[in-house]
All heavy atoms as an XYZ file, in Angstrom:
958
protein
N      53.617      9.069     22.079
C      53.408      9.653     20.772
C      51.994      9.361     20.273
O      51.331     10.246     19.773
C      54.448      9.108     19.793
C      54.330      9.718     18.422
S      55.672      9.135     17.402
C      54.945      9.355     15.834
N      51.541      8.123     20.414
C      50.213      7.768     19.952
C      49.150      8.587     20.682
O      48.174      9.025     20.093
C      49.961      6.271     20.158
C      48.584      5.846     19.735
C      48.253      5.774     18.396
C      47.620      5.549     20.681
C      46.988      5.398     18.008
C      46.358      5.170     20.300
C      46.042      5.093     18.953
N      49.350      8.821     21.990
C      48.386      9.584     22.780
C      48.266     11.015     22.263
O      47.180     11.571     22.185
C      48.802      9.579     24.256
C      47.771     10.161     25.188
C      46.476      9.355     25.198
O      46.529      8.119     25.085
O      45.414      9.981     25.318
N      49.374     11.627     21.851
C      49.334     12.985     21.300
C      48.554     13.013     19.992
O      47.784     13.947     19.736
C      50.751     13.526     21.079
C      51.445     13.848     22.391
O      50.785     14.041     23.408
N      52.773     13.884     22.360
N      48.751     12.013     19.129
C      48.006     11.943     17.871
C      46.510     11.805     18.139
O      45.694     12.402     17.462
C      48.486     10.763     17.016
C      49.909     10.941     16.507
O      50.380     12.101     16.483
O      50.535      9.925     16.148
N      46.169     11.024     19.141
C      44.761     10.806     19.495
C      44.127     12.114     19.970
O      43.012     12.444     19.599
C      44.674      9.726     20.584
C      43.305      9.426     21.043
C      42.655      8.515     20.044
N      41.423      8.014     20.613
C      40.400      7.659     19.900
N      40.446      7.719     18.607
N      39.317      7.203     20.470
N      44.836     12.873     20.795
C      44.320     14.149     21.276
C      44.134     15.136     20.137
O      43.176     15.904     20.128
C      45.243     14.743     22.346
C      45.157     13.968     23.655
O      44.159     13.302     23.919
N      46.211     14.052     24.448
N      45.061     15.136     19.163
C      44.921     16.016     18.001
C      43.672     15.659     17.199
O      42.946     16.529     16.747
C      46.150     15.925     17.100
C      47.389     16.541     17.736
O      47.219     17.329     18.700
O      48.498     16.233     17.275
N      43.409     14.368     17.043
C      42.236     13.914     16.298
C      40.959     14.343     17.025
O      40.020     14.843     16.409
C      42.254     12.394     16.139
C      41.055     11.779     15.417
C      40.973     12.299     13.987
C      41.142     10.262     15.423
N      40.911     14.168     18.342
C      39.740     14.549     19.118
C      39.469     16.045     19.018
O      38.323     16.467     18.938
C      39.905     14.163     20.589
C      39.841     12.654     20.791
O      39.352     11.954     19.878
O      40.281     12.193     21.858
N      40.494     16.844     18.999
C      40.312     18.288     18.953
C      39.880     18.770     17.570
O      39.391     19.870     17.427
C      41.591     19.007     19.393
O      42.623     18.746     18.459
N      40.031     17.928     16.555
C      39.641     18.327     15.203
C      38.150     18.106     14.938
O      37.612     18.645     13.986
C      40.454     17.545     14.172
C      41.928     17.903     14.182
C      42.732     17.001     13.259
O      42.186     16.158     12.569
N      44.051     17.176     13.264
N      37.481     17.303     15.757
C      36.055     17.067     15.553
C      35.255     18.305     15.930
O      35.464     18.901     16.977
C      35.581     15.881     16.400
C      36.108     14.519     16.001
C      35.639     13.458     16.984
C      35.670     14.163     14.598
N      34.340     18.658     15.065
C      33.514     19.831     15.321
C      32.104     19.383     15.704
O      31.743     18.217     15.565
C      33.425     20.724     14.074
O      32.745     19.998     13.045
C      34.808     21.146     13.599
N      31.322     20.322     16.131
C      29.925     20.034     16.453
C      29.180     19.557     15.210
O      28.356     18.646     15.280
C      29.252     21.287     17.020
C      27.832     21.045     17.473
C      27.206     22.269     18.098
O      27.936     23.172     18.549
O      25.967     22.315     18.139
N      29.497     20.139     14.067
C      28.870     19.717     12.813
C      29.217     18.270     12.485
O      28.362     17.510     12.014
C      29.300     20.645     11.675
N      30.464     17.869     12.752
C      30.877     16.477     12.523
C      30.058     15.524     13.391
O      29.593     14.482     12.927
C      32.359     16.279     12.828
C      33.270     17.034     11.870
O      32.866     17.261     10.718
O      34.390     17.395     12.300
N      29.893     15.885     14.649
C      29.133     15.041     15.564
C      27.666     14.969     15.158
O      27.058     13.895     15.187
C      29.265     15.557     16.996
C      30.648     15.414     17.612
C      30.704     16.086     18.980
C      31.053     13.963     17.719
N      27.089     16.076     14.776
C      25.689     16.086     14.341
C      25.498     15.241     13.083
O      24.507     14.526     12.959
C      25.201     17.514     14.106
C      24.956     18.337     15.368
C      24.624     19.779     15.009
C      23.854     17.719     16.216
N      26.447     15.331     12.175
C      26.362     14.517     10.959
C      26.448     13.040     11.305
O      25.698     12.223     10.771
C      27.466     14.899      9.977
C      27.387     14.116      8.683
C      28.499     14.481      7.713
O      29.427     15.205      8.064
N      28.414     13.964      6.514
N      27.346     12.663     12.231
C      27.480     11.275     12.650
C      26.185     10.783     13.294
O      25.709      9.684     12.999
C      28.648     11.131     13.621
C      28.815      9.734     14.100
C      29.448      8.715     13.462
C      28.316      9.194     15.332
N      29.372      7.565     14.218
C      28.687      7.831     15.372
C      27.599      9.735     16.394
C      28.364      7.009     16.436
C      27.273      8.901     17.454
C      27.655      7.565     17.465
N      25.592     11.604     14.158
C      24.327     11.241     14.816
C      23.229     11.055     13.786
O      22.444     10.101     13.858
C      23.930     12.309     15.863
C      24.895     12.255     17.045
C      22.484     12.120     16.318
C      24.752     13.409     18.015
N      23.176     11.932     12.803
C      22.155     11.830     11.756
C      22.306     10.534     10.959
O      21.328      9.831     10.695
C      22.243     13.038     10.827
C      21.136     13.101      9.813
C      21.173     14.383      9.002
O      21.872     15.336      9.372
O      20.473     14.426      7.967
N      23.530     10.189     10.608
C      23.790      8.964      9.842
C      23.414      7.740     10.677
O      22.743      6.813     10.186
C      25.264      8.901      9.392
C      25.636      7.519      8.878
C      25.539      9.954      8.334
N      23.821      7.701     11.937
C      23.518      6.563     12.804
C      22.021      6.430     13.058
O      21.481      5.324     13.067
C      24.284      6.661     14.127
C      25.778      6.489     13.971
C      26.157      5.154     13.352
O      25.634      4.109     13.788
O      26.987      5.145     12.429
N      21.339      7.539     13.245
C      19.883      7.513     13.440
C      19.203      6.975     12.193
O      18.274      6.168     12.277
C      19.355      8.920     13.775
O      19.996      9.390     14.960
C      17.856      8.907     13.996
N      19.670      7.388     11.033
C      19.105      6.903      9.771
C      19.306      5.389      9.626
O      18.403      4.674      9.186
C      19.723      7.658      8.597
C      19.093      7.366      7.279
N      17.806      7.746      6.969
C      19.560      6.703      6.204
C      17.515      7.330      5.753
N      18.564      6.694      5.267
N      20.480      4.901     10.014
C      20.742      3.457      9.956
C      19.774      2.699     10.866
O      19.207      1.670     10.473
C      22.181      3.151     10.381
C      23.230      3.504      9.370
C      24.599      3.150      9.954
C      25.732      3.650      9.104
N      27.040      3.359      9.732
N      19.601      3.190     12.094
C      18.701      2.535     13.039
C      17.254      2.593     12.558
O      16.504      1.632     12.712
C      18.822      3.168     14.428
C      20.144      2.933     15.091
C      20.429      1.450     15.281
O      19.587      0.715     15.759
N      21.618      1.018     14.897
N      16.866      3.701     11.951
C      15.521      3.828     11.395
C      15.305      2.788     10.300
O      14.249      2.156     10.244
C      15.288      5.237     10.844
C      13.960      5.363     10.148
C      12.798      5.582     10.864
C      13.865      5.220      8.765
C      11.564      5.668     10.230
C      12.637      5.298      8.124
C      11.494      5.532      8.859
O      10.277      5.601      8.228
N      16.288      2.588      9.434
C      16.158      1.601      8.355
C      15.987      0.191      8.904
O      15.185     -0.597      8.376
C      17.356      1.667      7.411
C      17.330      2.898      6.532
O      16.276      3.473      6.283
N      18.495      3.321      6.079
N      16.712     -0.142      9.966
C      16.563     -1.457     10.592
C      15.152     -1.587     11.180
O      14.470     -2.598     10.974
C      17.630     -1.685     11.685
C      17.325     -2.925     12.509
C      19.011     -1.776     11.064
N      14.707     -0.564     11.892
C      13.370     -0.587     12.491
C      12.297     -0.684     11.417
O      11.333     -1.434     11.547
C      13.160      0.651     13.347
N      12.444      0.053     10.327
C      11.470      0.016      9.232
C      11.389     -1.389      8.631
O      10.312     -1.891      8.337
C      11.895      1.036      8.152
C      11.049      1.060      6.918
C       9.880      2.007      7.048
N       8.693      1.256      7.371
C       7.641      1.734      8.022
N       7.632      2.968      8.435
N       6.601      1.002      8.287
N      12.535     -2.033      8.476
C      12.568     -3.386      7.941
C      11.818     -4.341      8.882
O      11.030     -5.183      8.428
C      14.014     -3.852      7.769
C      14.141     -5.242      7.207
S      15.856     -5.825      7.186
C      16.211     -5.907      8.925
N      12.024     -4.215     10.190
C      11.350     -5.078     11.150
C       9.839     -4.837     11.168
O       9.046     -5.783     11.237
C      11.942     -4.874     12.546
C      13.377     -5.353     12.721
C      13.938     -4.897     14.063
C      13.464     -6.857     12.568
N       9.436     -3.579     11.077
C       8.003     -3.256     11.041
C       7.365     -3.802      9.769
O       6.285     -4.403      9.815
C       7.781     -1.734     11.173
C       6.357     -1.337     10.814
C       8.125     -1.271     12.581
N       8.026     -3.630      8.643
C       7.493     -4.161      7.381
C       7.370     -5.684      7.442
O       6.382     -6.249      6.974
C       8.377     -3.758      6.201
C       8.298     -2.274      5.894
O       7.360     -1.608      6.380
O       9.183     -1.783      5.163
N       8.356     -6.352      8.049
C       8.308     -7.798      8.189
C       7.151     -8.213      9.099
O       6.458     -9.190      8.820
C       9.639     -8.315      8.739
C       9.719     -9.821      8.712
O       9.434    -10.407      7.653
O      10.066    -10.406      9.757
N       6.928     -7.461     10.168
C       5.798     -7.747     11.059
C       4.485     -7.689     10.276
O       3.644     -8.578     10.410
C       5.757     -6.745     12.218
C       4.522     -6.914     13.072
C       4.487     -7.856     14.094
C       3.377     -6.153     12.829
C       3.361     -8.037     14.860
C       2.231     -6.335     13.595
C       2.234     -7.267     14.608
O       1.098     -7.451     15.357
N       4.301     -6.650      9.464
C       3.048     -6.507      8.719
C       2.884     -7.596      7.663
O       1.764     -8.044      7.399
C       2.937     -5.114      8.099
C       2.557     -4.109      9.142
C       3.343     -3.120      9.648
C       1.314     -4.033      9.842
N       2.663     -2.429     10.611
C       1.410     -2.962     10.752
C       0.131     -4.765      9.798
C       0.358     -2.603     11.597
C      -0.914     -4.401     10.644
C      -0.792     -3.334     11.526
N       3.969     -8.065      7.062
C       3.879     -9.192      6.122
C       3.376    -10.443      6.846
O       2.479    -11.138      6.357
C       5.230     -9.468      5.467
C       5.516     -8.630      4.231
C       6.743     -9.138      3.485
N       7.984     -8.998      4.239
C       8.683     -7.881      4.332
N       8.283     -6.794      3.703
N       9.805     -7.833      5.025
N       3.936    -10.712      8.017
C       3.505    -11.881      8.786
C       2.077    -11.695      9.296
O       1.287    -12.646      9.326
C       4.463    -12.134      9.949
C       5.834    -12.582      9.483
S       6.995    -13.092     10.789
C       6.722    -11.971     12.105
N       1.723    -10.494      9.692
C       0.375    -10.199     10.175
C      -0.656    -10.470      9.085
O      -1.667    -11.143      9.314
C       0.303     -8.734     10.621
C      -1.027     -8.326     11.177
C      -1.313     -8.507     12.521
C      -1.981     -7.743     10.368
C      -2.535     -8.127     13.039
C      -3.213     -7.360     10.875
C      -3.489     -7.547     12.220
N      -0.396     -9.971      7.886
C      -1.330    -10.168      6.772
C      -1.451    -11.639      6.396
O      -2.540    -12.120      6.078
C      -0.904     -9.330      5.570
C      -1.126     -7.850      5.781
C      -0.613     -7.023      4.631
C      -0.788     -5.550      4.941
N      -0.227     -4.701      3.899
N      -0.338    -12.354      6.450
C      -0.382    -13.783      6.168
C      -1.244    -14.494      7.210
O      -2.065    -15.353      6.886
C       1.021    -14.378      6.145
C       1.022    -15.851      5.727
C       2.410    -16.416      5.603
N       3.103    -16.315      6.879
C       4.392    -16.058      7.026
N       5.151    -15.859      5.963
N       4.947    -15.996      8.205
N      -1.108    -14.116      8.479
C      -1.917    -14.697      9.546
C      -3.390    -14.373      9.389
O      -4.254    -15.192      9.693
N      -3.696    -13.173      8.895
C      -5.090    -12.793      8.665
C      -5.711    -13.671      7.584
O      -6.880    -14.036      7.674
C      -5.203    -11.324      8.255
C      -4.702    -10.328      9.282
C      -5.520    -10.298     10.548
O      -5.349    -11.129     11.423
N      -6.410     -9.349     10.644
N      -4.957    -14.006      6.556
C      -5.471    -14.834      5.461
C      -5.633    -16.286      5.884
O      -6.561    -16.961      5.458
C      -4.535    -14.763      4.245
C      -4.547    -13.446      3.539
C      -3.566    -13.458      2.378
C      -3.495    -12.094      1.717
N      -2.491    -12.075      0.651
N      -4.708    -16.779      6.713
C      -4.687    -18.198      7.059
C      -5.623    -18.569      8.203
O      -5.975    -19.737      8.344
C      -3.258    -18.620      7.425
C      -2.298    -18.557      6.263
C      -0.855    -18.810      6.671
O      -0.590    -18.988      7.887
O       0.005    -18.832      5.785
N      -6.039    -17.622      9.027
C      -6.833    -17.934     10.215
C      -8.263    -17.432     10.106
O      -8.545    -16.470      9.384
C      -6.182    -17.320     11.460
C      -4.865    -17.973     11.784
O      -4.775    -19.182     11.889
N      -3.824    -17.166     11.927
N      -9.117    -18.081     10.854
C     -10.505    -17.617     10.938
C     -10.545    -16.294     11.675
O      -9.631    -15.948     12.411
C     -11.351    -18.648     11.679
C     -11.468    -19.938     10.920
C     -12.336    -20.882     11.677
N     -12.402    -22.151     10.967
C     -13.103    -23.162     11.360
N     -13.806    -23.084     12.472
N     -13.120    -24.268     10.658
N     -11.620    -15.590     11.506
C     -11.726    -14.234     12.055
C     -11.462    -14.177     13.565
O     -10.774    -13.286     14.057
C     -13.089    -13.644     11.737
C     -13.233    -12.202     12.136
C     -14.306    -11.531     11.294
N     -14.429    -10.132     11.590
C     -13.656     -9.182     11.087
N     -12.683     -9.490     10.271
N     -13.858     -7.927     11.384
N     -11.987    -15.130     14.337
C     -11.809    -15.080     15.792
C     -10.391    -15.428     16.232
O     -10.027    -15.216     17.374
C     -12.833    -15.975     16.504
C     -12.634    -17.446     16.274
C     -11.835    -18.183     17.127
C     -13.255    -18.088     15.212
C     -11.651    -19.544     16.923
C     -13.081    -19.442     15.012
C     -12.281    -20.171     15.868
N      -9.564    -15.957     15.321
C      -8.172    -16.283     15.653
C      -7.186    -15.253     15.101
O      -5.983    -15.418     15.231
C      -7.811    -17.665     15.115
C      -8.377    -18.802     15.906
C      -7.747    -20.096     15.449
C      -8.111    -21.212     16.380
N      -7.408    -22.441     16.034
N      -7.687    -14.217     14.494
C      -6.804    -13.201     13.911
C      -6.352    -12.216     14.984
O      -7.117    -11.840     15.865
C      -7.520    -12.457     12.794
C      -7.850    -13.345     11.619
C      -8.642    -12.634     10.543
O      -9.040    -11.486     10.713
N      -8.865    -13.314      9.441
N      -5.102    -11.802     14.886
C      -4.563    -10.841     15.833
C      -5.069     -9.429     15.558
O      -5.556     -9.124     14.475
N      -4.931     -8.582     16.579
C      -5.372     -7.191     16.442
C      -4.296     -6.204     16.881
O      -4.580     -5.046     17.122
C      -6.630     -6.955     17.283
C      -7.786     -7.835     16.900
C      -9.014     -7.570     17.764
N      -8.704     -7.620     19.190
C      -9.100     -6.706     20.080
N      -9.806     -5.665     19.710
N      -8.787     -6.825     21.352
N      -3.061     -6.646     16.995
C      -1.976     -5.764     17.433
C      -1.194     -5.294     16.214
O      -0.784     -6.093     15.376
C      -1.030     -6.496     18.408
C      -1.773     -6.927     19.664
C       0.167     -5.641     18.747
C      -2.164     -5.804     20.577
N      -0.992     -3.988     16.114
C      -0.224     -3.412     15.021
C       0.956     -2.610     15.557
O       1.039     -2.321     16.749
N       1.846     -2.237     14.669
C       3.025     -1.456     15.052
C       3.285     -0.400     13.982
O       2.990     -0.602     12.809
C       4.265     -2.377     15.246
C       4.671     -3.040     13.958
C       5.426     -1.620     15.860
N       3.795      0.734     14.404
C       4.132      1.804     13.461
C       5.369      2.548     13.952
O       5.732      2.477     15.113
C       2.972      2.769     13.289
C       2.628      3.532     14.542
C       1.485      4.507     14.308
N       0.860      4.817     15.584
C      -0.439      4.838     15.791
N      -1.273      4.587     14.817
N      -0.925      5.133     16.960
N       5.972      3.259     13.011
C       7.130      4.105     13.327
C       6.732      5.547     13.073
O       6.151      5.861     12.030
C       8.341      3.757     12.445
C       8.814      2.347     12.726
C       9.473      4.745     12.675
C       9.995      1.934     11.897
N       7.043      6.394     14.010
C       6.802      7.831     13.838
C       8.142      8.550     13.869
O       8.938      8.363     14.784
C       5.902      8.358     14.944
C       4.505      7.839     14.817
C       3.571      8.650     15.627
N       2.222      8.187     15.372
C       1.161      8.677     15.929
N       1.282      9.644     16.811
N      -0.022      8.217     15.644
N       8.380      9.350     12.840
C       9.641     10.099     12.785
C       9.434     11.491     13.345
O       8.357     12.062     13.256
C      10.168     10.204     11.341
O       9.170     10.822     10.537
C      10.512      8.846     10.778
N      10.489     12.004     13.914
C      10.502     13.372     14.433
C      11.698     14.066     13.792
O      12.812     13.955     14.283
C      10.595     13.347     15.944
C       9.294     12.896     16.566
C       9.478     12.457     17.990
N       8.233     12.090     18.628
C       7.579     10.950     18.385
N       8.058     10.103     17.524
N       6.463     10.674     19.006
N      11.419     14.717     12.680
C      12.490     15.295     11.859
C      13.312     16.344     12.603
O      14.516     16.411     12.445
C      11.892     15.915     10.585
C      11.210     14.919      9.682
C      12.142     13.870      9.108
O      13.313     14.193      8.860
O      11.691     12.732      8.925
N      12.666     17.154     13.427
C      13.387     18.248     14.075
C      14.393     17.761     15.107
O      15.386     18.410     15.360
C      12.402     19.215     14.727
C      11.578     19.973     13.722
C      10.654     20.949     14.385
C       9.832     21.677     13.343
N       8.881     22.602     13.933
N      14.142     16.601     15.695
C      15.047     16.127     16.737
C      15.874     14.916     16.307
O      16.504     14.277     17.138
C      14.253     15.770     18.000
O      13.358     14.717     17.724
N      15.860     14.598     15.020
C      16.621     13.462     14.500
C      16.324     12.190     15.282
O      17.228     11.481     15.725
C      18.126     13.749     14.543
C      18.647     14.854     13.651
C      20.120     15.091     13.891
C      18.413     14.514     12.189
N      15.045     11.897     15.471
C      14.686     10.701     16.218
C      13.425     10.075     15.652
O      12.772     10.644     14.780
C      14.480     11.034     17.695
O      13.370     11.876     17.850
N      13.102      8.914     16.151
C      11.872      8.237     15.768
C      11.414      7.398     16.949
O      12.172      7.144     17.887
C      12.081      7.366     14.528
C      13.072      6.252     14.695
C      12.662      4.992     15.095
C      14.419      6.463     14.452
C      13.571      3.966     15.246
C      15.336      5.438     14.596
C      14.914      4.188     14.999
N      10.151      6.999     16.921
C       9.631      6.128     17.968
C       8.880      4.975     17.324
O       8.347      5.104     16.222
C       8.720      6.896     18.923
O       7.594      7.392     18.232
N       8.868      3.862     18.011
C       8.149      2.680     17.568
C       6.971      2.529     18.520
O       7.154      2.501     19.737
C       9.045      1.434     17.604
C      10.250      1.642     16.691
C       8.256      0.194     17.207
C      11.335      0.621     16.848
N       5.763      2.468     17.957
C       4.565      2.423     18.785
C       3.709      1.221     18.421
O       3.528      0.910     17.247
C       3.745      3.700     18.586
C       4.492      4.953     18.959
C       3.754      6.216     18.602
O       2.758      6.141     17.854
O       4.167      7.279     19.073
N       3.184      0.559     19.440
C       2.272     -0.557     19.257
C       0.854     -0.055     19.477
O       0.618      0.824     20.297
C       2.593     -1.667     20.242
C       3.905     -2.324     19.956
C       5.119     -1.994     20.485
C       4.132     -3.408     19.056
N       6.091     -2.815     19.969
C       5.505     -3.700     19.097
C       3.308     -4.170     18.227
C       6.072     -4.712     18.339
C       3.871     -5.188     17.475
C       5.239     -5.445     17.543
N      -0.090     -0.628     18.744
C      -1.483     -0.228     18.899
C      -2.399     -1.423     18.682
O      -2.010     -2.431     18.104
C      -1.839      0.908     17.933
C      -1.633      0.576     16.481
C      -2.657      0.039     15.717
C      -0.404      0.801     15.866
C      -2.467     -0.270     14.374
C      -0.208      0.494     14.529
C      -1.244     -0.033     13.782
N      -3.609     -1.307     19.197
C      -4.626     -2.335     19.040
C      -5.607     -1.859     17.973
O      -6.079     -0.736     18.001
C      -5.349     -2.560     20.361
C      -6.280     -3.735     20.372
C      -6.859     -3.993     21.764
N      -5.881     -3.937     22.843
C      -5.017     -4.898     23.160
N      -4.989     -6.000     22.458
N      -4.175     -4.760     24.154
N      -5.887     -2.720     17.007
C      -6.806     -2.393     15.916
C      -8.227     -2.704     16.391
O      -8.515     -3.807     16.831
C      -6.477     -3.209     14.656
C      -5.031     -2.941     14.221
C      -7.457     -2.903     13.539
C      -4.495     -3.920     13.198
N      -9.092     -1.701     16.331
C     -10.487     -1.852     16.733
C     -11.372     -1.268     15.647
O     -10.893     -0.646     14.698
C     -10.757     -1.109     18.038
O      -9.977     -1.609     19.076
N     -12.654     -1.451     15.818
C     -13.576     -0.813     14.884
C     -14.742     -0.239     15.667
O     -15.116     -0.740     16.729
C     -14.070     -1.803     13.828
O     -14.787     -2.840     14.437
N     -15.289      0.847     15.147
C     -16.463      1.482     15.739
C     -17.484      1.703     14.631
O     -17.147      1.768     13.457
C     -16.106      2.815     16.437
C     -15.468      3.807     15.455
C     -15.209      2.589     17.631
C     -15.245      5.184     16.040
N     -18.733      1.812     15.043
C     -19.817      2.028     14.097
C     -20.110      3.527     14.030
O     -20.409      4.155     15.041
C     -21.055      1.260     14.549
C     -22.186      1.250     13.575
S     -21.881      0.203     12.164
C     -22.307     -1.378     12.827
N     -20.000      4.092     12.828
C     -20.315      5.506     12.602
C     -21.287      5.584     11.433
O     -20.950      5.150     10.327
C     -19.047      6.339     12.311
C     -18.091      6.293     13.489
C     -19.422      7.777     11.957
C     -16.805      7.038     13.269
N     -22.468      6.131     11.683
C     -23.498      6.268     10.651
C     -23.777      4.949      9.932
O     -23.912      4.893      8.709
C     -23.125      7.342      9.629
C     -23.006      8.712     10.252
O     -23.697      9.023     11.218
N     -22.125      9.538      9.709
N     -23.824      3.865     10.705
C     -24.123      2.564     10.127
C     -22.971      1.895      9.394
O     -23.141      0.848      8.797
N     -21.780      2.484      9.438
C     -20.616      1.914      8.768
C     -19.522      1.633      9.797
O     -19.311      2.421     10.713
C     -20.070      2.865      7.702
C     -21.030      3.128      6.566
C     -20.411      4.074      5.568
C     -21.393      4.357      4.439
N     -20.856      5.316      3.482
N     -18.835      0.508      9.615
C     -17.702      0.189     10.488
C     -16.491      1.009     10.077
O     -16.140      1.065      8.901
C     -17.348     -1.295     10.402
C     -18.168     -2.138     11.339
O     -18.680     -1.649     12.333
N     -18.302     -3.407     11.013
N     -15.859      1.631     11.055
C     -14.641      2.399     10.806
C     -13.533      1.807     11.669
O     -13.712      1.588     12.860
C     -14.860      3.862     11.153
C     -13.628      4.699     10.939
C     -13.892      6.159     11.176
C     -12.589      6.887     11.214
N     -12.348      7.764     10.158
N     -12.398      1.512     11.058
C     -11.256      0.957     11.764
C     -10.493      2.082     12.466
O     -10.234      3.130     11.872
C     -10.320      0.224     10.789
O     -11.065     -0.783     10.120
C      -9.149     -0.408     11.499
N     -10.144      1.832     13.722
C      -9.368      2.809     14.483
C      -8.184      2.104     15.138
O      -8.166      0.884     15.260
C     -10.215      3.526     15.556
C     -10.766      2.516     16.570
C     -11.320      4.338     14.922
C     -11.384      3.159     17.786
N      -7.215      2.879     15.562
C      -6.045      2.355     16.259
C      -6.030      2.923     17.672
O      -6.070      4.140     17.855
C      -4.770      2.740     15.521
N      -5.994      2.030     18.660
C      -5.891      2.437     20.057
C      -4.459      2.197     20.517
O      -3.991      1.061     20.525
C      -6.837      1.624     20.929
C      -8.299      1.802     20.604
C      -9.154      0.898     21.464
O      -9.312      1.200     22.659
O      -9.619     -0.118     20.932
N      -3.774      3.248     20.880
C      -2.389      3.173     21.320
C      -2.274      2.302     22.560
O      -3.047      2.442     23.503
C      -1.881      4.588     21.593
C      -0.491      4.673     22.151
C       0.608      4.341     21.372
C      -0.266      5.087     23.449
C       1.895      4.424     21.882
C       1.007      5.176     23.966
C       2.084      4.837     23.182
O       3.353      4.921     23.691
N      -1.328      1.371     22.585
C      -1.045      0.552     23.766
C       0.009      1.293     24.571
O       1.119      1.525     24.085
C      -0.547     -0.861     23.379
C      -0.193     -1.662     24.629
C      -1.585     -1.583     22.540
N      -0.345      1.682     25.783
C       0.582      2.469     26.592
C       1.699      1.600     27.169
O       1.485      0.449     27.523
C      -0.160      3.168     27.717
C      -1.093      4.222     27.174
C      -1.506      5.198     28.200
N      -2.426      4.616     29.159
C      -2.858      5.259     30.223
N      -2.454      6.480     30.475
N      -3.689      4.678     31.057
N       2.863      2.202     27.243
C       4.019      1.516     27.821
C       3.877      1.464     29.331
O       3.175      2.264     29.935
C       5.306      2.269     27.487
C       5.698      2.188     26.053
C       6.997      2.913     25.846
C       7.314      2.993     24.375
N       8.443      3.844     24.099
N       4.622      0.552     29.905
C       4.728      0.489     31.357
C       5.891      1.351     31.805
O       6.316      2.271     31.099
N       6.430      1.021     32.941
C       7.595      1.751     33.446
C       8.789      1.500     32.529
O       8.991      0.397     32.040
C       7.917      1.296     34.858
N       9.546      2.536     32.270
C      10.730      2.384     31.421
C      10.364      2.310     29.951
O       9.477      2.989     29.481
N      11.060      1.429     29.232
C      10.889      1.335     27.789
C      10.163      0.069     27.352
O      10.249     -0.332     26.210
C      12.260      1.391     27.100
C      12.969      2.684     27.321
C      14.055      2.749     28.179
C      12.550      3.838     26.689
C      14.717      3.950     28.383
C      13.199      5.032     26.890
C      14.284      5.092     27.748
N       9.451     -0.590     28.257
C       8.826     -1.864     27.902
C       7.306     -1.797     28.026
O       6.759     -0.914     28.678
C       9.373     -2.973     28.794
O       9.016     -2.727     30.139
N       6.672     -2.748     27.384
C       5.224     -2.884     27.453
C       4.900     -4.040     28.393
O       5.473     -5.117     28.258
C       4.646     -3.196     26.070
C       4.697     -2.038     25.111
C       5.808     -1.810     24.321
C       3.613     -1.181     24.976
C       5.856     -0.753     23.431
C       3.648     -0.122     24.087
C       4.769      0.084     23.324
O       4.802      1.124     22.452
N       3.966     -3.845     29.335
C       3.564     -4.966     30.188
C       2.904     -6.048     29.331
O       1.958     -5.769     28.596
C       2.556     -4.350     31.150
C       2.758     -2.875     31.064
C       3.318     -2.602     29.706
N       3.416     -7.259     29.387
C       2.946     -8.331     28.524
C       1.460     -8.617     28.728
O       0.734     -8.862     27.770
C       3.771     -9.593     28.759
C       3.681    -10.677     27.706
C       4.014    -10.126     26.318
C       4.593    -11.823     28.040
N       0.975     -8.549     29.969
C      -0.434     -8.799     30.246
C      -1.345     -7.818     29.527
O      -2.356     -8.197     28.937
N      -1.011     -6.551     29.550
C      -1.814     -5.538     28.869
C      -1.633     -5.632     27.355
O      -2.568     -5.454     26.579
C      -1.414     -4.135     29.340
C      -2.328     -3.068     28.781
C      -1.973     -1.650     29.212
N      -1.296     -1.570     30.477
C      -0.474     -0.596     30.806
N      -0.236      0.368     29.958
N       0.121     -0.577     31.952
N      -0.442     -5.948     26.952
C      -0.128     -5.992     25.528
C      -0.893     -7.109     24.824
O      -1.426     -6.919     23.734
C       1.389     -6.220     25.358
C       1.873     -6.026     23.972
C       2.024     -4.759     23.437
C       2.195     -7.109     23.185
C       2.480     -4.574     22.152
C       2.659     -6.942     21.896
C       2.794     -5.673     21.379
N      -0.982     -8.266     25.436
C      -1.621     -9.421     24.817
C      -3.060     -9.648     25.276
O      -3.649    -10.676     24.984
C      -0.787    -10.680     25.063
C       0.611    -10.642     24.472
C       1.382    -11.908     24.841
C       0.570    -10.477     22.974
N      -3.610     -8.684     25.971
C      -4.974     -8.799     26.483
C      -5.966     -9.063     25.344
O      -5.977     -8.362     24.342
C      -5.343     -7.502     27.204
C      -6.680     -7.500     27.849
C      -6.935     -6.191     28.581
O      -6.120     -5.272     28.529
N      -8.041     -6.106     29.246
N      -6.773    -10.103     25.504
C      -7.813    -10.501     24.523
C      -7.266    -10.893     23.165
O      -7.993    -10.829     22.164
C      -8.854     -9.393     24.357
C      -9.545     -9.064     25.658
O      -9.780     -9.941     26.472
N      -9.843     -7.803     25.863
N      -6.010    -11.271     23.097
C      -5.437    -11.723     21.825
C      -5.548    -13.233     21.724
O      -5.419    -13.926     22.725
C      -3.972    -11.304     21.703
C      -3.782     -9.847     21.414
C      -4.391     -9.415     20.101
O      -4.082    -10.025     19.062
O      -5.190     -8.477     20.107
N      -5.761    -13.776     20.512
C      -5.852    -15.237     20.357
C      -4.499    -15.911     20.570
O      -3.475    -15.305     20.428
C      -6.320    -15.416     18.908
C      -6.008    -14.141     18.213
C      -5.969    -13.083     19.276
């Protein structure tokens, strides 16, 4: 009897129900990621204030949303500066991932204090 009830429930789910569930779950995961990124930047700024210039880190992180596909990505970058018309301009150099979903630690921490 329980198995029949379960099959009836499964057959009642529509594509719209599944899409709504995916949207809600993606939003939850985005909020967790946003909280972690914001916490990283709070700690980063504190480290910038407490350390001398040569001991300050240059690795940053950002979240990019993709509204059309209900997804987002977390990207790490290296903060650099270049001279343009006699003025320093801050730029972000994307740190490329290695194989799979991870960053090679050697490349990621290269030249970091």
